[in-house]
N, C-alpha and C positions, 0 to 999 in steps of 0.2 A: 492579512491573514494572521500576522503576529498578534494584532490586537485581539482577534477572536480567540486566540489560544492563551492570552495572558492570564485569564482568571481560571483556566482549567488546564494546568500543567500536569498531564497524566503520564507517568512513566510507562514505557511499553516493554521493558526488558522482562525476562522470565523470573519467576520466584526462585529465591534460594530456599534450601530446606529450612523450614522454620521450626523452632523448638516451642512446645507449649509454654505459655507464660501467663502470669496474672498481670492484667493491664490496669493501672490506676486511672480513675476518671476524676477529673477535677470538678469542683462544684461545692456548694454549701453542704449538700447531702453526700453521704458516702454510699453510693449504690453498691449492691452486691455484684461482684464480678468473679465468675468461676471459670476454670478451664481444667478439665479432668481428662488427660490423654489416656488412650488405651495403650497397651504394650506395643502394638505393631499395626501397620497398615498393609497387611499382606494381601487383602482382597481388593479393596478399592479405596483410594484416598477420599474421605468424606469429612467435611468440616461443617459444623452447625453453629449458628449464632441465634440465640433466642433472647428476645429483648422486649422491654416495655420502656416507658419514659423514665422509670426510676431504677431499673436494673438491667443487667445484661449478663448472659452466660454463654461461654464458648466451649466447644469441645471438638477435638480432632480425632481422626483415625477410629471412628466408631463403626459398628455394624450398620448395614442399611436398615434393618428392621428397627434397631434402637433409635436411629436418626429419625425415622418416620414417627415414632411414638411421641416425639416432642410436640407435634402439632396439635395434640389433644389439649394442650395448655391454653389458657386465655392470654396468649402472647402472640407476637409475630415471630415466626421461625424462618430462618434462611438456611436451607440445606444446599451446600455447594459440593457437587460431585465432579471430580476430575478423573478423566479416563473413559474408556469404552466399557459399557456394561456387558456382562455376559448374559446369555439367554435366561438362565435360572434367576439371576438377580433382577433381570428385566421383568420377568413374570411376577416375582415377589413384590416389587415396587408397584407395578401396575395394579395388582390385586389390592394392596394396602391403600394406595392413594386414590383408587377409583379412576385411574387414568385410562383413557380409551386406547385400545391396541393400535389404532392408526397414529395416535400421538407418539406412542412408544416407538413405532416403526420410523416415524420422522426423526426422532432423536438419535436412533442408531444408524441411520443412513446419513453419511457425512456430507453429501452434496445436495442437500435440500435448498430450494430457493427460499430466501427470507420471507416470512409470512406471519400472520397472526390469525388464530382460530379460537373460537369460544365453544366450550363443551359443557355448558350448563354451570357446573360447580367450579370450573377452572378455566383459565385462558392460557393457551400455548403460544409462545412466541419463538420463532426461529430467526436467528440473525447470524452475521458473519463477523468474526474477530480477525483483525489484521495485525500483522507483526512484521518486523524487519529481521531477516536472517541472511547473514553474509552479503549484505548490500542489496538484497532482493526482497520484494514484498510477498508475504505468504498469507493465505486466508484459511481460516478454520471455522467450523460451525460451532455455535453456542446456542443452546436451547434453554428457554425459561418457561416455567410453569408456575402460575400463581393463583391462589384461591382467596378465601375470606381472611385467612390468618397465616398464610405460608407462601414462601417462594422457593422453588427448587431450580437450581442452575446445573446444567450439564455441559462440561467443557472437555474437549479432547486433550488440551494441554493446560499446564498451570502458568498463568501470566500474572504479573505484578499489578496489572491495571486495576483490579478490584480492591487492592489494599487501601486505596484512597477512600472507598466506600466503607470499609471496615473501620478505618480511623474515625470517620464521621459517626459511625454507630457507637464507638467507644466514648464519644464526647457527649456528655449528658445534656449539654446546651444545644446540641444539633437538632434541627427541625426533623431530621430523619428519625430520631428516636421516638418522637411522639406521633409519627405518621403510620399509615397502614402499609400493607405489602405492595400496593400499586405505586406508592411513592418510592419504595425500594427498587421496584422494577424500572421506574424512570431513572433513578440514579445509576443503575447498572447500564441501561441503554445509553444514557448520556455519557458515561465513561467510555463506552465503545465508540460513540461518535467523536469524542475528543481524540481518540486514537486515530480515527480516520483523518481528522484535520492535522494532527501532528505529523503523520506519515506523508500526507499530501504536501505539507510545508517542506519536508525533506526532499520529496520527489520534485517539487517545483524548483527548489534550489539546484538540483541536479540538471533539470531541463535548461535553466538559465545558464549554468556553467557550460553545458554542452553547446548551447547556442553561441556563446562567446567564442568557444574554441573553433566551431565550424565557420564563424565569420572571419576568424583570424587566418585559418588555413584549412585546406582540404585534408583533414585528418582521416587516414584510411581506417582507423579503429572506430570512427564515429558511428558508422552504420550498425555495428554490433551493439553499441550502447543505446542507439536509438530504438532498436527492436526490443532490447531488454526493458527500457523505460516504457515502451508501448505496452508490453506484457504486464508490467507493474500497474499501469493506469487502468488496464482492462480489469485486473484483479480488484482494484479499488472500486471501480464503477460497479462491478458485479456485487459488491458488498453495500455500497452507499445508496445506489438507486433503489433497490428493493427495500432497504431499511427505511427509506423515506416513506414508502407506502405503509410499512408496518407502523411507524410513528404517527403517520397521518390517520390511520385507522384508530389507534389508541387515543389520539387527540380529538377525534370526532365523537368521543364518548359513546361509542357503539356498544360497549360492554357494561353490564351492571356491576362488574367488579372494579371498574375504574371510577373513583369518586369524582364529583364535580370539581372539588378544589384542586385535584391533581391534574386536571385537563390542561390548564395553562402551562404547566411544566412540560407536559408532553408536546405541546405546541412549540415551546422553546427548543426542545430537542429536535423537533421536526424541522424548524427553521435552520438549525445548525446542520442538519443532515442535507437539506437543500443546498446550503452553502458548500458543503463538501462535494456534492454532486456537480455543482457549477464549477468549482475549482478544478475538479478532475476533467470536466469537459473543456475548460479553458486550457489546461495543461496539455490535453490531447491535441487541441487545435494548434497550440504553440509547437508541439513536437512534430506535427505534420508539416508546419512551416519550416522547422529545422531540417526535416528530411528532404523537403523540396530544395532548400538552400544547399544542403550537402550534395544532392544530385546535380544542381546547377554548377556548383564549384567543380565537381568531378568532370562535368561536360566542358566547362571552360578550360580546365587544365588539359583535358584531352585535345581540345581545339588548339590550345597553345602549342602542345607537343606536335600535333599534326601540321600546324603552320610552320613551325621551326624545321621539321623534317622535309616539308615540301620546298621551303626556301633553299635548304642545303642541296636537295636533289636537283632543283632548278639551276642553281649556280654551277653544279658540276656537269650539267649537260654540255654547255659550250666548252668547258675545260676538257672534257673527254673528247669532244670533236677536234679541238686543236691538237691535243696529245696524239690522237689517232691519226690526224692528217699528217703531222710531221713524223709519225712513226712508220709511215708506209715505206716499203722497200722499193722506192721509185727515184730515179735520178732526176736532176735538174729542177728540184723543188727550191723555191726561193729561200735563201739564207741557209740551205742545208750544208753547203761547203764553206760558208762564211764563218770566221771566228766570232762574229757578233750574232750568230744564229741562236745560240742557246740563251744569251741574255735577252734577245729580242722576243723569243717565245715566252720567257718568264714574265717580262714586262707586259706582253700582250695579255697573258692570263690574268695578271694583277689588274690591268685596266678593265678587262671584261667584268671581273668580280666587283670592282668599284662602281662601274657604270650600272650594273644590275642592282646593287644595294642602294644606290642613289635613286634609281627608278622605283624600287619597292618602298622606299621611305616617302617619296612624293605621292605614291598611291596609298600611303598609310596602311600598308600591309605589315609593316614591322615598326 
C-alpha cells in the first residue's frame, strides 16, 4: 500500500486561512498571474482559477454572479464553492449556469450516493470526501459539475487536498495547464481517491496494532476500538465502492464531454479506487478475525476463571466435611480428647488437598 501512495502524497488536513497572493510561475515565458481579492467573504467563500496554457488568473471571495461570468472567456474556469448554498443563491446559479433543478437538489442534500449523470451541456458528479477528525474517519459530500470550458466544485468544508491540484495549475509546464476541464475533473477525483488510500493505510495500521494487542492479552477496551474501526471502515467503503462506479462510468467514455485522451487517466483512477475498495474489504475481514480472536480470548479467560473456582470449591468440599465432622457436639469421636487430635486433623486436611491436586494434575485439569 505504501508503494501505491508513494507518488501521490496528498495531505488531508484542513486549510488554514489563506491570504490572496501573486504566485510566480517558472518557465521561459512569464505568464500573467493575477489575484484580485474582494474586501470580504461574507456570503459564501468562492475561489476562481481561470487558465490557459500561457496564463492563469486567480480570485477569491467574489460574488457568485461575478464568478459565473468568467466562463464566457475562451479559457478553462474552475469555480470552487465552499459551504452550503442558500436557496436564493441556488436559484441564481441554476439559472445562470443552466443547471437542472434535480442536480441542484442533489448538491444541497448532503447524503447523496456517489453517482455520475449527464445533462446534455454538462456532467454532474457526486462523490464523498474522507477526512480524519479526532482519530475517527468522517465523510462529506463533494459535487462536481463540468462542461465544455468550466468545472464547478461544491464542498461542505475546506480541505487542503485540492491545494496539490492548484500547485499543478500554477506550474506552466504541467500537463494540466494545457488540458481541458475533463482532465481537471480527473485530477480532483484522483486526489480524493488518494485520500481514501492514505486514510486506509492509517486504519490498516490501527487494525494491525489492535490485532497484536489482542493476541498478547484479552484487553477489555479492545471491543470498543474494534467497533470504532468497523464504523470507520464502513464509512470508507460507502465512499470508495460507489466512487468506483463513478470512475468506471467516466472511464467508459459514455459522456461526450470526456475526451478520448482523458479516458486512460480515468481508468487509472478507477484502478486505484478498486484498490481502495479491496483494501477496505481486506481490513474489514481482518477486523472480523480480530473480533473473533477477542471473543475467543475472553471465553478462554472465563473458562480459566471457572476452572480455578471449580477446583477451589472442589477442594473445600472434603475440608468442610472434615471440619464439620470434628465440630459435632458428640462424645467419643476419635482423637477428640487426644492432645494429637488437632495436629492430626490439620495433617489430614493437608493430605487430602495434596492428593486432590495430584489427581487433578494427572487428569490435566490444572
